[in-house]
C-alpha positions in Angstrom: -32.3 -14.7 -46.7 -30.1 -14.7 -49.9 -27.1 -15.9 -47.9 -29.2 -18.9 -46.5 -30.3 -19.8 -50.0 -26.7 -19.8 -51.2 -25.8 -22.2 -48.5 -28.8 -24.5 -49.3 -27.5 -24.6 -52.9 -23.8 -25.2 -51.8 -24.8 -28.0 -49.5 -26.8 -29.7 -52.3 -24.0 -29.2 -54.7 -21.7 -30.9 -52.2 -24.0 -33.9 -51.9 -24.2 -34.2 -55.7 -20.4 -34.4 -55.8 -20.4 -37.1 -53.1 -23.1 -39.1 -54.9 -21.3 -38.9 -58.2 -18.0 -40.0 -56.5 -20.0 -42.9 -54.9 -21.4 -44.0 -58.2 -18.0 -43.8 -59.9 -16.4 -45.8 -57.1 -19.1 -48.5 -57.4 -18.7 -48.7 -61.1 -14.9 -49.2 -60.8 -15.5 -51.7 -58.0 -17.9 -53.8 -60.2 -15.5 -53.4 -63.1 -12.4 -54.7 -61.4 -13.8 -56.9 -58.6 -13.6 -60.7 -58.9 -16.7 -61.2 -56.8 -19.6 -62.6 -58.9 -22.3 -61.2 -56.6 -22.7 -58.2 -54.4 -23.9 -58.6 -50.8 -25.9 -56.1 -48.8 -27.1 -56.0 -45.2 -30.7 -56.6 -46.4 -30.2 -59.8 -48.4 -26.8 -61.2 -49.1 -26.4 -62.3 -52.7 -29.0 -60.1 -54.2 -27.6 -57.3 -56.3 -31.0 -55.7 -57.1 -31.2 -54.3 -53.5 -27.8 -52.7 -54.2 -29.2 -51.0 -57.3 -32.4 -50.0 -55.6 -30.4 -48.1 -52.9 -28.5 -46.2 -55.6 -31.7 -45.3 -57.4 -33.3 -44.0 -54.2 -30.2 -41.9 -53.6 -30.6 -40.3 -57.0 -34.3 -39.8 -56.6 -33.8 -38.2 -53.2 -31.2 -35.8 -54.6 -33.5 -35.0 -57.6 -36.5 -34.4 -55.3 -34.4 -32.0 -53.2 -33.2 -30.2 -56.3 -36.7 -29.7 -57.7 -38.0 -28.6 -54.3 -35.3 -25.9 -54.0 -36.1 -24.7 -57.6 -39.9 -24.8 -57.4 -41.0 -24.3 -53.8 -40.5 -20.9 -52.1 -40.5 -22.4 -48.5 -38.9 -25.1 -46.3 -35.6 -25.3 -48.3 -33.7 -26.0 -45.1 -35.9 -28.9 -44.2 -35.7 -30.3 -47.7 -31.9 -30.3 -47.5 -31.8 -31.9 -44.1 -34.2 -34.7 -45.1 -32.3 -35.4 -48.3 -29.0 -35.4 -46.4 -30.4 -37.9 -43.9 -31.8 -40.3 -46.5 -28.7 -40.1 -48.7 -26.3 -40.7 -45.7 -28.1 -43.9 -44.6 -28.5 -45.2 -48.1 -24.8 -44.6 -48.7 -24.1 -46.5 -45.5 -26.2 -49.5 -46.7 -24.3 -49.5 -50.0 -20.8 -49.1 -48.6 -21.0 -51.1 -45.3 -20.4 -54.5 -46.8 -17.2 -53.3 -48.6 -15.8 -50.4 -46.7 -14.5 -50.4 -43.1 -15.7 -47.5 -41.1 -18.7 -46.8 -43.4 -20.5 -45.7 -40.3 -18.8 -42.3 -40.7 -21.3 -41.5 -43.5 -24.0 -41.5 -40.8 -22.4 -38.4 -39.3 -23.0 -36.3 -42.4 -26.5 -35.1 -41.3 -25.0 -33.8 -38.0 -22.5 -31.7 -40.1 -25.4 -29.8 -41.5 -26.2 -28.4 -38.1 -22.6 -27.3 -37.8 -22.7 -25.6 -41.2 -26.0 -23.9 -40.4 -24.7 -23.0 -36.9 -28.1 -24.3 -35.6 -27.9 -25.8 -32.1 -31.5 -26.8 -32.0 -31.1 -28.7 -35.3 -28.0 -30.4 -33.9 -29.9 -31.7 -30.9 -32.8 -32.9 -33.1 -30.6 -34.6 -35.6 -28.4 -36.1 -32.9 -31.3 -37.6 -30.9 -33.0 -38.9 -34.1 -29.8 -40.4 -35.5 -29.0 -42.2 -32.3 -32.5 -43.7 -32.2 -32.6 -44.4 -35.9 -29.3 -46.3 -35.9 -30.4 -48.3 -32.9 -33.4 -49.4 -35.0 -31.2 -50.3 -38.0 -28.8 -52.2 -35.8 -31.3 -54.3 -33.9 -33.7 -54.7 -36.9 -31.2 -55.4 -39.6 -27.5 -55.6 -38.8 -27.6 -57.8 -35.7 -30.1 -60.4 -36.9 -28.9 -60.6 -40.5 -25.2 -60.0 -40.2 -24.6 -60.9 -36.6 -22.7 -57.7 -35.8 -21.4 -57.6 -32.2 -23.0 -55.3 -29.7 -19.7 -53.6 -29.1 -19.8 -52.1 -32.6 -23.2 -50.7 -31.9 -22.0 -49.1 -28.7 -19.0 -47.6 -30.4 -21.1 -46.1 -33.2 -23.5 -44.6 -30.7 -20.5 -43.2 -28.7 -19.2 -41.6 -31.9 -22.6 -40.0 -32.4 -22.5 -38.5 -28.9 -18.8 -37.3 -29.2 -19.5 -35.8 -32.6 -22.6 -34.0 -31.4 -20.8 -32.7 -28.3 -17.9 -31.5 -30.4 -20.2 -29.8 -32.9 -22.0 -28.1 -30.0 -18.7 -26.8 -28.7 -17.9 -25.4 -32.1 -21.3 -23.7 -32.4 -21.0 -22.2 -28.9 -17.4 -21.0 -29.6 -18.6 -19.5 -32.9 -21.4 -17.6 -31.1 -18.9 -16.3 -28.6 -16.6 -15.2 -31.3 -19.5 -13.5 -33.2 -20.6 -11.7 -30.0 -17.1 -10.6 -29.4 -16.8 -9.3 -32.9 -20.1 -7.5 -32.6 -19.0 -5.9 -29.4 -15.7 -5.0 -31.0 -17.4 -3.5 -34.0 -19.8 -1.6 -31.7 -16.9 -0.3 -29.7 -15.1 0.8 -32.8 -18.3 2.6 -34.1 -18.7 4.3 -30.7 -15.1 5.3 -30.8 -15.5 6.7 -34.3 -18.5 8.7 -33.3 -16.7 10.0 -30.2 -13.7 10.9 -32.4 -16.0 12.6 -34.9 -17.7 14.6 -32.1 -14.3 15.5 -30.7 -13.0 16.6 -34.0 -16.1 18.7 -34.5 -15.8 20.2 -31.1 -12.2 21.1 -31.9 -13.3 22.8 -35.2 -16.5 24.5 -34.1 -16.9 27.6 -32.0 -19.0 26.6 -28.9 -21.0 29.8 -28.8 -22.0 30.5 -32.4 -21.8 27.0 -34.0 -19.5 28.4 -36.8 -16.0 27.2 -37.4 -13.4 28.5 -35.0 -10.3 30.7 -35.7 -7.9 27.8 -36.0 -10.0 25.8 -38.5 -10.6 29.0 -40.5 -6.9 29.5 -41.1 -6.3 25.8 -41.9 -9.1 25.9 -44.5 -7.9 29.2 -45.9 -4.3 27.9 -46.3 -5.6 24.9 -48.2 -7.8 27.0 -50.5 -5.0 29.5 -51.2 -2.8 26.6 -52.4 -5.6 25.6 -54.8 -5.9 29.2 -56.0 -2.2 29.3 -56.9 -2.1 25.8 -58.5 -5.5 25.5 -60.1 -6.7 29.1 -60.4 -9.5 28.8 -57.9 -11.6 31.9 -57.4 -11.6 33.2 -53.8 -13.0 36.2 -51.9 -12.5 36.9 -48.3 -15.0 38.9 -46.2 -14.5 40.1 -42.6 -17.6 41.2 -40.7 -17.5 43.2 -37.4 -20.6 43.9 -35.3 -21.0 47.6 -34.8 -21.0 49.1 -31.3 -20.9 45.6 -29.8 -19.1 46.8 -26.6 -22.0 49.2 -25.9 -24.4 46.2 -26.2 -22.4 44.3 -23.6 -22.0 47.3 -21.3 -25.7 48.3 -21.4 -27.5 44.9 -21.5 -25.0 42.5 -20.2 -22.8 39.8 -21.7 -25.6 37.3 -21.9 -27.4 39.6 -24.3 -24.1 40.0 -26.2 -23.9 36.2 -26.5 -27.4 36.1 -27.9 -26.5 38.7 -30.4 -23.5 36.8 -31.5 -25.6 33.6 -31.8 -28.3 35.3 -33.9 -25.8 37.0 -36.2 -23.9 33.8 -36.7 -27.2 31.9 -37.5 -28.2 34.5 -40.0 -24.8 34.3 -41.7 -24.9 30.5 -41.8 -28.4 30.6 -43.4 -27.2 33.0 -46.2 -24.0 31.4 -47.4 -23.7 28.7 -50.1 -22.7 25.1 -49.8 -19.2 25.9 -51.0 -18.8 28.9 -48.7 -17.1 28.9 -45.4 -18.1 30.9 -42.3 -16.2 31.2 -39.1 -16.0 33.2 -35.9 -12.7 35.0 -36.3 -12.6 36.3 -32.8 -14.8 38.3 -30.3 -17.5 40.0 -32.4 -15.7 39.6 -35.7 -16.6 36.9 -38.3 -15.0 35.8 -41.6 -16.5 34.3 -44.7 -14.7 32.7 -47.6 -16.4 32.5 -51.0 -15.0 30.0 -53.5 -17.7 29.5 -56.1 -18.7 33.1 -56.9 -17.5 35.9 -59.0 -16.5 39.1 -57.2 -19.9 40.7 -58.0 -21.7 37.6 -56.7 -19.7 37.7 -53.5 -20.4 41.4 -53.0 -24.1 40.8 -53.5 -24.0 38.0 -50.9 -22.3 40.1 -48.2 -24.6 43.0 -49.0 -27.5 40.7 -48.4 -26.0 39.6 -45.1 -25.6 43.3 -44.0 -29.2 44.1 -44.9 -30.6 40.9 -43.3 -28.7 41.4 -40.1 -29.8 45.0 -39.8 -33.4 44.0 -40.3 -33.4 41.5 -37.4 -35.4 42.3 -34.2 -33.7 42.1 -30.8 -36.3 42.6 -28.1 -33.9 41.8 -25.3 -31.7 44.7 -26.6 -34.3 47.4 -26.6 -35.5 46.5 -30.1 -32.6 48.4 -31.5 -31.1 47.2 -34.7 -27.7 45.4 -34.7 -25.6 46.3 -37.7 -22.3 45.0 -39.1 -19.5 46.6 -41.1 -18.0 44.4 -43.8 -14.7 44.4 -45.7 -14.5 42.3 -48.9 -11.4 41.5 -51.0 -10.9 39.3 -54.1 -7.7 37.2 -54.0 -5.2 38.1 -56.6 -2.7 35.4 -57.6 0.6 35.9 -55.9 -0.7 38.1 -53.2 -0.4 35.5 -50.5 -2.3 35.2 -47.2 -0.8 38.2 -45.4 -1.6 40.7 -48.2 -5.1 39.3 -48.6 -5.8 39.9 -44.9 -4.2 43.4 -45.0 -6.5 44.4 -47.9 -9.6 43.0 -46.3 -8.7 44.6 -42.9 -8.2 48.0 -44.6 -11.6 47.6 -46.2 -13.2 46.7 -42.9 -11.7 49.6 -41.0 -12.7 52.0 -43.8 -16.3 50.8 -43.4 -16.0 51.4 -39.6 -14.6 54.9 -40.0 -17.0 55.8 -42.7 -20.1 55.4 -40.5 -20.5 51.7 -40.1 -23.3 49.5 -41.4 -21.5 49.4 -44.8 -19.7 47.1 -47.2 -16.3 48.3 -48.4 -14.5 46.4 -51.1 -10.8 46.3 -52.1 -10.6 46.5 -55.9 -7.4 45.6 -57.5 -6.2 48.3 -60.0 -3.8 48.0 -62.9 -1.0 49.3 -60.7 0.7 47.7 -57.8 -1.6 48.9 -55.1 -5.3 48.7 -54.4 -8.2 51.1 -53.8 -11.2 51.0 -51.5 -14.7 51.4 -52.8 -17.5 51.9 -50.3 -21.2 51.2 -51.1 -23.7 53.9 -50.5 -24.8 54.2 -46.8 -28.2 52.8 -46.3 -29.9 54.4 -43.3 -31.9 52.1 -40.9 
């Protein structure tokens, strides 16, 4: 709607410029012409008709201007009517002095081309052909004795112009449809690419990120740790006795366990945390916006929540996880971070499982393992 209103205003501005140029040209003509009187097709020798035409042009423009400013509706119709009146009045003014003044009669048809309105083109074309026939047989032929050939030529120009404008509109529509199809194809391609990228990054079974994406993300975060001092903790989780679940209840039950554990993990991590299926029954979580104590509380909550889950398809026996947690120390690098976290995880496994073991950096070169109290279930 706003775009249409802008075009209404632009068209009217264009007509104001044409009218001002017309008035200036007439003023210069009267100033430098040697003719004592100005002839018109209405009544040769009477200049007042010439002046009346100019006044009507200005009134028509002013009326259209007021309509666009005051009335909320029919702006397009007001512009078209004003264009038609001004074009024919300009023709009456110019025709005695300018060869080819009939070209001004084509101006209303150009509006249909600007609006890209095929119906408006047909309406204005038919009306213009009929209206000019009335002007020719009612005024030009009896008063000025214009030959019939001139009338035929002007009508032919109307037809040719209308057909050309129609071709432009049809071509424009084809181009628009092509661009819409191209845009739609590009959008579909972008969606497909996004889905493909997601499938490449997501583990199909659990819905968490896969092993490859985990390492890519961790490498990027470790660079930020070294350059910007970003805090980072890595946790590795392993489902206890998972092989027994597969052997006793079948792999489809094992898959259900993996899905439910992954869903519980995903529901407990923060927006800036990153959870992935590291491989088999092992998961990894990266914490980037937490202190070490907050990260420990988060993985402890995971352990308790997973242990509290019900698994009716697995004999209603609890499924537990062992967790190793390590805080990244600047300069350690990826390999040492994993070794510390793995040591913590294996310590939790050897210590009775269903536990969180942390790797705490000491003042020396090494590190020690701290195990949380075992919580029976």
